[in-house]
N, C-alpha and C positions, 0 to 999 in steps of 0.2 A: 635544492631538492624539489622535484616535481610532485605536486600534490595529486594523488590518485583518488579515484572514487572510493576505493577500498578504505584508504586512510580517513577520508571524510566521513563515510558511513559508519566506520568503527567509532569515530569520535562522537558523532551525533548519537549513536546508540548508547554510548557511555554517558553522554550528557543527559539524554532523555531518561536514563534509568535512575535519576535522582540520587546521585552520590554513591553508586556502587563502585567496586574496585576497577571496573572498566574505565572510569573517567581517568584515573591515574595512569593506567597502562596505555591508554590510547592518546594521551595528550602529546607525547613527543612526535607523533605522526603528523601533527598539524603545524603549519607555519605559524610563527609567533604572532603575527598580526591578523590571523584568521579568527573570526570573520571581520573584515574591514568594510564590507558593503552588504546590502540586503541579500538574503538567501531566497531562492524561488523553490517552492515545492509544486511540482506538476502532478495534479491528480488526473488519473486516466479515465475518469467518468464525469458525468454532468453534475452540476451543483445540486445539493439537497439530499443526496443519498448518504448511505452509511459511510462509504469510503471518504466522501467529502467532509462529513462531520468529524470523523476521527482525525483526518489530516489537519483540520482547522484547530482542533483541540491540542494536538501535538505542536502545531505551529505557534500557538500562544505560549505554551510552556517553553519552547526553544527560544522564542523572542525574549522572554523574561530572563532566561538563564544566560543567553549569549549577548544580550544587549544590542542586538541588531534586528531590524525588521525582517520578518519571515513572511513572505507573500505566497498565498496559495492561489494557483491558477488551475482552472478546470479545462481540460482539453479532451472532450469526448469524441469517440469515433472508432470504428472498426474494433469494437470490443476492447479498447484500451491500447491496441498495438500502435496506433498512429502517434500518440503522445509518447509512448515508451521509445519508439524509434527516434523521435526528436531529441529526447534526453540522451539517448545513446550517442547521437552525433554532436551533442553540445560539448563545449570545452570542459575538460576534466579538471576543474578548479575548485570543486566543492561548493559552488554557489547555485547549482541547478541539480535538484534531486527529483526522483520519481517516486510517487506514492501510488501503489497499485495493489491489486489482488494477486493471489497466486495463479489465478486463471490467465492473466495477461502473460505471465512468465512461463507457465507450464503448458497451457492449452493453445494459446495464440500461435506460437510457432508451428504447432502440429496441425492446426486448423486452417491457417492461411498459407498460401503458396509462397508468398514473398513478404516476410516481415523484415523490417529494416534494422534488426538487432539480433544478437545472440545472447540469450539470457545468462549463459554461463560465462562467456568471454567478455561481454560489455558491462556487466554489473557484478557487484559483490553484495550478496544478500546477507544481511547481518541481524535482522530483528523481525520477529513475529510480533506485530503490534496489537492485533485483535483477532478474534474469531467470530465468524458470522454463523447464524443459525438459519435453517430453512424451516418454514412453518407450513404445515398442511392444514387447511381449515375448511369448514363447510358452513354454509349459511342456513342452518336449520335449528331453530331454538327448541323444538319440542323433543329432540333426542338427547339422551345422555351421551357422555363421551364414548362409553363402550358400545352403545347402540349405533352411534355414528361410525365408529371404527369397524364394527361388524357389517354395516351397510356398505362401507367403502370396500371391504374385502370381497363381499359378494359381487359388487359392481366390477371390480377389477379382475377377480379370479374365478368367479362363478359360485354357485351355491355350496358346493362341496369342497371348499378350500382346504 
């Protein structure tokens, strides 16, 4: 039986969920000797960011549960589409995974003329692992939060917002 990315990702999602019923349901999809060698997680952004941090934390948990090394490799470039294309062209054996944001899958193909992957055809998306927040701040200590918000509204939309 050929091991597909879908089977691999389903099994990893089940394994990462710490004992949920998914572990039992997804186990038959994996070859009995998987994993028999190190697993690579390709992160689509540079080291040190939130995507890298989450990937490394998940890699540690997977390494403990699977008993095989899980190596995180950072490959930044073109908003994450370069690394995602490399993983799409890699062998579909369950040993090379991509760890990216929804931006790489949803916006990358629309933004760039020629990405080297199809997010629907080449990957099976199985888990939402984290949510990021966007912060809007100002460097002004003498204003309260509401004063700062009102100042921002006036600057963006005019006095009679």
